[in-house]
C-alpha positions in Angstrom: 67.7 5.9 -86.9 65.4 6.8 -84.1 63.2 9.2 -86.0 62.6 6.6 -88.7 61.5 4.0 -86.2 59.2 6.5 -84.6 57.7 8.2 -87.6 57.3 5.2 -90.0 54.5 3.5 -88.1 52.6 6.8 -87.7 52.8 7.4 -91.4 51.8 3.8 -92.2 48.8 4.0 -89.9 47.7 7.4 -91.4 47.9 6.2 -95.0 46.1 2.9 -94.1 43.4 4.9 -92.4 42.8 7.0 -95.4 42.7 4.0 -97.7 40.7 1.5 -95.6 38.6 3.8 -93.4 38.4 7.2 -95.2 35.2 8.4 -93.5 36.4 7.5 -90.0 39.8 9.0 -90.6 38.1 12.2 -91.8 35.9 12.3 -88.7 38.9 11.9 -86.4 40.8 14.7 -88.3 37.7 17.0 -88.0 37.5 16.3 -84.2 41.2 17.0 -83.9 40.9 20.3 -85.7 37.9 21.3 -83.4 40.0 20.5 -80.3 43.0 22.4 -81.7 40.8 25.5 -82.1 40.4 25.6 -78.4 44.1 25.8 -77.7 45.5 28.9 -79.6 49.2 27.9 -79.2 48.6 24.5 -80.8 46.4 26.0 -83.6 49.0 28.7 -84.4 51.8 26.1 -84.5 49.8 23.8 -86.7 49.0 26.6 -89.1 52.7 27.6 -89.3 53.8 24.1 -90.0 51.0 23.7 -92.6 52.1 26.9 -94.3 55.8 25.9 -94.3 54.9 22.5 -95.8 52.8 24.1 -98.5 55.6 26.4 -99.4 58.1 23.5 -99.5 55.8 21.7 -101.9 55.6 24.7 -104.2 59.4 25.2 -104.1 60.0 21.5 -104.8 57.6 21.5 -107.8 59.3 24.6 -109.1 62.8 23.0 -108.7 61.7 19.8 -110.4 60.2 21.7 -113.3 63.4 23.7 -113.8 65.6 20.6 -113.6 63.4 18.7 -116.1 63.6 21.7 -118.5 67.4 21.7 -118.2 67.5 17.9 -118.9 64.9 18.2 -121.7 62.4 16.0 -120.0 58.8 16.7 -121.0 55.6 16.1 -119.2 53.1 13.6 -120.8 
């Protein structure tokens, strides 16, 4: 229960920021990336997490495609 209460507002703010203030949100993210570059441990950890998330996305898409093929569901 605790992670949901902690993470949900952060996700909501992030999504709202992209929707309502895309340029400001982009500037904040660019500043964060520049600051991360000065701290190698943070940068390396961020890159590892980003790579793991990207691999998870690819694996999920692959699994969904295989499942849809087995069920006979076609893309439109």
